[in-house]
C-alpha positions in Angstrom: -54.3 126.8 3.9 -57.2 127.1 1.4 -56.9 130.4 -0.6 -59.7 131.7 -2.8 -58.6 134.4 -5.2 -61.3 136.6 -6.6 -60.8 138.7 -9.7 -58.1 138.9 -12.4 -56.2 142.2 -12.3 -55.1 141.7 -15.9 -53.3 138.5 -15.1 -51.2 139.8 -12.2 -53.0 137.5 -9.8 -51.5 134.5 -11.6 -48.1 135.4 -10.1 -49.7 135.7 -6.7 -51.3 132.3 -7.2 -48.0 130.7 -8.0 -46.3 132.2 -4.9 -49.2 131.0 -2.7 -49.0 127.5 -4.1 -45.3 127.4 -3.6 -45.9 128.2 0.1 -48.2 125.2 0.3 -51.6 126.8 -0.2 -54.4 125.2 -2.1 -55.7 127.8 -4.5 -59.1 128.3 -6.2 -59.9 131.1 -8.6 -63.2 132.9 -9.0 -63.7 135.7 -11.5 -66.3 137.7 -9.5 -68.3 137.9 -6.3 -71.1 135.6 -7.6 -68.6 132.9 -8.6 -66.8 133.2 -5.2 -70.1 132.7 -3.4 -70.9 129.6 -5.5 -67.5 128.1 -4.5 -68.2 128.7 -0.8 -71.8 127.4 -1.1 -70.5 124.3 -2.8 -68.5 123.5 0.4 -65.1 123.9 -1.2 -64.2 126.3 1.6 -61.6 129.0 2.1 -59.4 130.2 4.9 -58.6 133.4 3.2 -60.0 135.5 0.3 -57.5 137.4 -1.8 -59.7 139.9 -3.7 -59.0 142.3 -6.7 -59.4 145.8 -5.3 -61.6 146.6 -8.4 -64.3 144.4 -7.1 -66.9 145.9 -4.7 -65.4 144.6 -1.5 -68.0 146.2 0.7 -70.7 144.3 -1.2 -68.7 141.1 -1.1 -68.2 141.3 2.7 -71.9 142.2 3.2 -73.0 139.1 1.2 -70.5 136.9 3.0 -72.0 138.0 6.3 -75.5 137.5 5.1 -74.8 133.9 4.2 -72.7 133.4 7.4 -69.4 132.8 5.7 -66.7 133.8 8.2 -63.6 134.3 6.0 -61.0 137.1 6.3 -60.7 139.3 3.1 -57.4 140.7 1.9 -57.5 143.2 -1.0 -54.8 143.5 -3.7 -54.2 146.1 -6.4 -51.5 148.1 -8.2 -49.0 149.8 -5.9 -50.0 153.3 -7.0 -53.7 152.8 -6.3 -53.7 154.4 -2.8 -57.3 155.6 -2.8 -58.6 152.1 -3.7 -56.4 150.6 -0.9 -57.8 152.9 1.7 -61.4 152.3 0.5 -60.8 148.5 0.7 -59.7 148.7 4.3 -62.6 150.9 5.2 -64.9 148.4 3.5 -63.7 145.7 5.8 -60.7 144.2 4.2 -58.1 143.0 6.8 -55.1 144.0 4.7 -54.0 145.4 1.3 -51.3 143.8 -0.8 -49.7 145.9 -3.6 -49.1 144.2 -7.0 -46.9 143.0 -8.7 -46.8 140.6 -5.8 -43.9 140.5 -3.3 -43.2 136.9 -2.3 -42.4 137.9 1.2 -45.6 139.9 1.5 -47.7 137.0 0.3 -45.9 134.6 2.6 -46.4 137.0 5.6 -50.2 137.2 4.9 -50.5 133.5 4.6 -48.5 133.0 7.8 -50.6 135.5 9.7 -53.8 133.6 8.7 -52.2 130.3 9.7 -51.1 131.9 13.0 -54.8 132.3 13.8 -54.8 128.6 14.7 -52.3 129.6 17.5 -49.6 127.5 19.0 -50.0 125.1 21.9 -47.7 126.6 24.6 -47.3 124.8 27.9 -44.8 123.9 30.5 -46.8 122.8 33.6 -46.9 119.1 34.4 -50.8 119.1 34.6 -51.0 120.4 31.0 -48.3 118.1 29.8 -50.4 115.1 30.8 -53.3 116.4 28.7 -51.1 117.0 25.7 -49.6 113.5 26.1 -53.0 112.0 26.0 -53.9 114.2 23.0 -50.8 112.9 21.2 -51.7 109.3 22.0 -55.2 109.5 20.6 -54.6 111.9 17.7 -53.8 109.3 15.0 -57.2 107.5 15.6 -60.6 108.6 14.3 -62.2 108.5 17.7 -64.5 111.3 18.7 -63.0 113.6 21.3 -64.7 115.8 23.9 -62.6 118.7 25.1 -63.8 120.3 28.4 -62.5 123.2 30.4 -63.4 126.7 31.5 -63.9 129.4 29.0 -60.6 130.7 27.7 -58.4 127.7 28.6 -57.6 126.9 24.9 -60.0 124.2 23.9 -60.0 125.1 20.2 -56.2 125.4 20.2 -56.0 121.8 21.6 -58.6 120.6 19.0 -56.4 122.0 16.2 -53.4 120.3 17.8 -55.2 116.9 17.7 -56.2 117.5 14.0 -52.7 118.5 13.1 -51.3 115.2 14.4 -54.0 113.0 12.9 -54.1 111.2 9.5 -56.5 113.9 8.4 -54.1 116.8 9.0 -54.0 117.7 5.2 -57.8 117.8 5.0 -60.0 120.7 6.3 -60.4 121.6 9.9 -63.9 123.2 10.1 -65.1 124.9 13.3 -68.7 125.7 14.2 -69.6 127.7 17.3 -72.9 126.2 18.3 -73.5 129.1 20.8 -73.0 131.9 18.2 -75.4 130.7 15.5 -79.2 131.2 16.1 -81.0 127.9 16.8 -83.1 128.1 13.6 -80.0 128.5 11.4 -77.7 126.0 13.0 -79.3 123.0 11.3 -78.7 124.5 7.9 -75.2 125.6 8.9 -74.3 122.0 9.9 -76.1 119.9 7.4 -76.7 122.4 4.5 -79.9 123.0 2.6 -81.4 122.7 -0.8 -82.6 125.7 -2.9 -86.1 126.8 -1.7 -85.9 124.7 1.5 -87.0 127.8 3.5 -87.4 131.5 3.0 -84.0 133.0 2.0 -82.6 129.7 0.7 -81.7 131.2 -2.7 -79.3 128.4 -3.7 -78.1 125.0 -2.5 -75.7 125.4 0.4 -73.3 122.7 1.5 -73.1 122.4 5.3 -70.1 122.1 7.5 -70.4 118.3 7.7 -69.9 118.0 4.0 -67.2 120.8 3.9 -65.2 118.9 6.5 -65.4 115.6 4.7 -62.0 113.9 4.9 -61.0 116.1 7.8 -62.2 117.2 11.2 -65.3 119.0 12.3 -65.1 121.0 15.6 -68.5 121.5 17.4 -67.6 124.3 19.7 -69.8 124.7 22.9 -71.8 121.7 22.0 -73.9 122.0 25.1 -75.7 125.0 23.6 -77.2 122.9 20.8 -81.0 122.3 20.9 -82.1 118.8 21.9 -84.1 118.3 18.7 -81.0 119.0 16.6 -78.9 116.7 18.9 -81.0 113.8 17.6 -80.0 114.6 14.0 -76.4 115.0 15.0 -76.4 111.6 16.8 -77.7 109.9 13.6 -74.9 111.6 11.6 -72.3 110.3 14.0 -73.7 106.8 14.1 -74.4 106.3 10.4 -72.0 108.7 8.8 -74.7 110.2 6.6 -76.5 113.5 6.8 -79.7 115.0 5.4 -79.7 118.5 4.0 -82.6 120.7 5.0 -85.2 120.2 2.2 -83.2 117.3 0.8 -84.6 114.0 -0.4 -81.7 111.6 -0.1 -79.0 110.9 2.5 -75.5 112.3 1.9 -72.5 110.2 3.1 -69.8 112.0 5.1 -66.3 111.0 6.3 -65.3 113.2 9.2 -63.8 113.1 12.7 -65.8 115.1 15.3 -64.3 117.0 18.1 -66.6 118.7 20.5 -65.9 121.3 23.3 -67.9 122.5 26.3 -67.2 124.7 29.2 -70.1 123.1 31.1 -70.4 119.8 32.9 -72.3 117.7 30.3 -73.1 115.0 32.9 -75.2 117.7 34.7 -76.8 118.8 31.5 -77.9 115.2 30.9 -79.4 115.1 34.3 -81.2 118.4 33.6 -82.6 117.0 30.4 -81.0 119.5 28.1 -78.4 117.1 26.6 -78.9 113.6 25.3 -77.1 110.9 27.2 -76.6 108.7 24.1 -75.0 111.7 22.2 -72.7 112.3 25.2 -71.4 108.7 25.0 -71.0 109.0 21.3 -68.9 112.2 21.6 -67.0 111.3 24.7 -64.9 108.4 23.4 -62.0 110.3 24.8 -62.2 113.3 27.2 -59.4 115.9 27.2 -60.0 118.0 30.3 -57.9 121.2 30.2 -57.2 122.5 33.7 -57.8 126.3 34.4 -54.7 128.5 34.2 -54.7 129.0 38.0 -54.0 125.3 38.3 -51.1 125.5 35.8 -48.7 128.0 37.4 -45.7 127.0 35.4 -47.7 127.9 32.2 -48.3 131.5 33.2 -44.9 132.9 32.6 -44.3 130.6 29.6 -47.4 132.0 28.0 -46.7 135.6 29.1 -43.3 135.5 27.4 -44.8 134.0 24.3 -47.4 136.8 24.1 -44.8 139.5 24.7 -42.8 138.2 21.7 -46.0 137.9 19.6 -47.4 141.3 20.2 -44.0 143.1 20.2 -43.4 141.7 16.7 -46.9 142.5 15.5 -46.6 146.1 16.7 -43.1 146.7 15.4 -41.7 147.0 19.0 -38.5 145.6 20.5 -39.0 142.5 22.6 -38.5 143.6 26.2 -38.1 141.2 29.2 -40.6 141.1 32.1 -39.2 142.6 35.2 -39.0 140.5 38.4 -42.0 142.5 39.9 -44.0 142.0 36.7 -43.4 138.2 36.8 -44.4 138.2 40.4 -47.7 140.0 39.6 -48.5 137.6 36.9 -47.7 134.5 39.0 -50.0 135.4 41.9 -53.0 136.5 39.8 -56.0 134.1 39.7 -56.8 134.6 35.9 -60.5 133.9 35.9 -60.5 134.6 32.2 -57.7 132.0 31.8 -55.3 132.1 28.7 -57.6 134.5 26.9 -57.4 137.0 29.7 -53.6 136.6 30.0 -53.2 137.2 26.3 -55.2 140.4 26.4 -53.2 141.6 29.5 -49.9 141.0 27.8 -51.0 142.7 24.6 -51.8 145.8 26.7 -48.5 145.5 28.6 -46.5 145.5 25.4 -48.2 148.7 24.3 -48.2 150.4 27.8 -44.6 149.6 28.9 -41.9 152.3 29.1 -38.2 151.7 29.4 -36.1 148.6 28.8 -38.3 146.2 30.8 -42.0 145.5 31.1 -42.7 146.5 34.7 -45.8 145.9 36.9 -47.1 149.3 36.1 -47.9 148.0 32.6 -49.6 144.8 33.8 -53.0 146.3 34.1 -56.6 145.1 34.0 -59.1 146.6 31.4 -60.3 149.1 34.0 -56.7 150.3 34.5 -56.1 148.7 37.8 -52.6 147.3 38.4 -52.6 143.5 38.9 -50.0 143.7 41.7 -52.1 146.2 43.6 -55.8 145.3 42.9 -56.0 141.7 41.8 -53.3 139.7 43.6 -54.3 136.7 45.6 -54.0 136.9 49.3 -50.7 135.5 50.5 -52.4 132.6 52.3 -54.4 131.7 49.2 -51.3 131.8 47.1 -49.4 129.7 49.5 -52.2 127.1 49.5 -52.2 127.0 45.7 -48.5 126.5 45.6 -48.8 123.7 48.1 -51.5 122.1 46.0 -49.2 122.1 43.0 -46.4 120.5 45.0 -48.6 117.7 46.3 -49.5 116.8 42.7 -45.8 116.0 41.9 -44.8 112.4 41.5 -41.7 112.5 43.6 -42.0 110.5 46.8 -45.0 108.5 45.7 -45.2 104.7 45.1 -45.8 103.2 41.6 -49.0 101.7 43.0 -50.3 105.1 44.1 -49.5 106.7 40.7 -51.2 103.8 38.9 -54.3 104.0 41.0 -54.6 107.8 40.4 -54.1 107.4 36.7 -56.8 104.7 36.4 -59.3 106.6 38.5 -58.6 109.9 36.7 -59.0 108.2 33.3 -62.3 106.6 34.5 -63.5 110.0 35.6 -62.6 111.5 32.1 -64.7 108.7 30.6 -67.6 109.4 32.9 -67.3 105.9 34.4 -67.3 104.1 31.1 -65.1 101.0 31.7 -64.6 100.1 28.1 -63.4 103.5 27.0 -61.1 103.8 30.0 -59.5 100.4 29.4 -58.9 101.3 25.7 -57.2 104.6 26.7 -55.1 102.9 29.4 -54.1 100.1 27.1 -55.3 97.3 29.4 -58.0 94.7 29.2 -61.5 95.4 30.6 -60.9 92.4 32.9 -57.7 93.9 34.3 -59.4 97.2 34.8 -62.3 95.6 36.7 -59.9 93.7 38.9 -58.1 96.9 39.8 -61.4 98.7 40.5 -62.6 95.8 42.8 -59.2 96.0 44.6 -59.6 99.8 45.1 -63.2 99.5 46.3 -62.2 96.8 48.8 -59.6 99.3 50.2 -62.4 101.9 50.7 -61.5 104.0 47.7 -64.4 105.8 45.9 -64.7 104.4 42.4 -66.6 106.3 39.7 -69.9 104.7 38.8 -70.7 104.0 35.2 -72.8 107.2 34.9 -70.4 109.6 36.6 -71.3 109.2 40.3 -68.9 108.0 43.0 -69.6 104.6 44.7 -67.6 102.1 46.7 -68.6 99.1 44.7 -67.9 98.4 41.0 -70.8 98.2 38.5 
């Protein structure tokens, strides 16, 4: 947790600083808005701003947004200053903390910000395999590509990998490549020098430098412009970057994790994504299955969200009724975990009585899931049968080994070297196995992602 405290409040923030540091936060002080912006431009970063209520918070938030610093702001002031507290919330502050500081209040705010990283909740065997691979590769510095439909939890898994790496105490910096305009993304990633372009009023350290020592997450990497992909490839290969308007390379030490909800092999064929960049990013591919293919996770996640939003809203934690559990289990969840989370948040607020019943499990348009959105019985039966067939019971060791090798090869887009490294076998052993499978008539992924009978 990186905490930036802005202001003085006649020394009372010193006590808040000590409490935050005792809770494990790294704290930086800034006397005013200008100094706070200089800290952020310098790449020192912050996960939370704790701001003296006497500072113009509306102006601070406006300037943060203008320079694309996405950091939550919490105001603090004397307990009797009710008008200032209301004004701070209206100006955009997420919370108000009265001073002198209450250690439990400071701890709760820090915990709430830390909780934004979200926990990795799973129970289904298919997700357990993904998590096991994530645990296996987390200690390395290998680049990771996390793929899956929108809402499956790709960023949550990225944070999980970072948290179990040797870089876990260093920053985890996330950049949404789809959310930042194309002409600003280069500056966001690599930084810029003062005067490099109109509006560059000061040197700005980019996310690559801010993440030095830690992990940089490139979210929705497929949306990056091809021209910028070339600069990214150089940064990954040579571990140096060039600031926009800069005159000398800047060394960086980072691990890169990228995510995409698209098939990057197809974007390569379409000419919108560089093949060499894909290979550089895709040392390991963690493919998250959609929620509809993880039936055991649905109720596990639903119960987690019930507890989370009950506590957040000061409500008792009520169990899901049998009918509600049934409605959740048969829904297809096209929005995946994100949709399930929103549904359970509504359910906690809408439920009446001692249980959360099916009448509270509703879609945004008010339709009950058990009446409007349930899968047809035949489709549900087919899905259940599909899950059963994936179980290991009743299969031979040779069958399981073959499926593991072929699935790993698919994850690596046919790259034999990467697959052998993940599997912990020699490239020669892998080729012998693939030749054996091909001779048996099994389709073996080609080096560039297709399916062929022979081995390249």
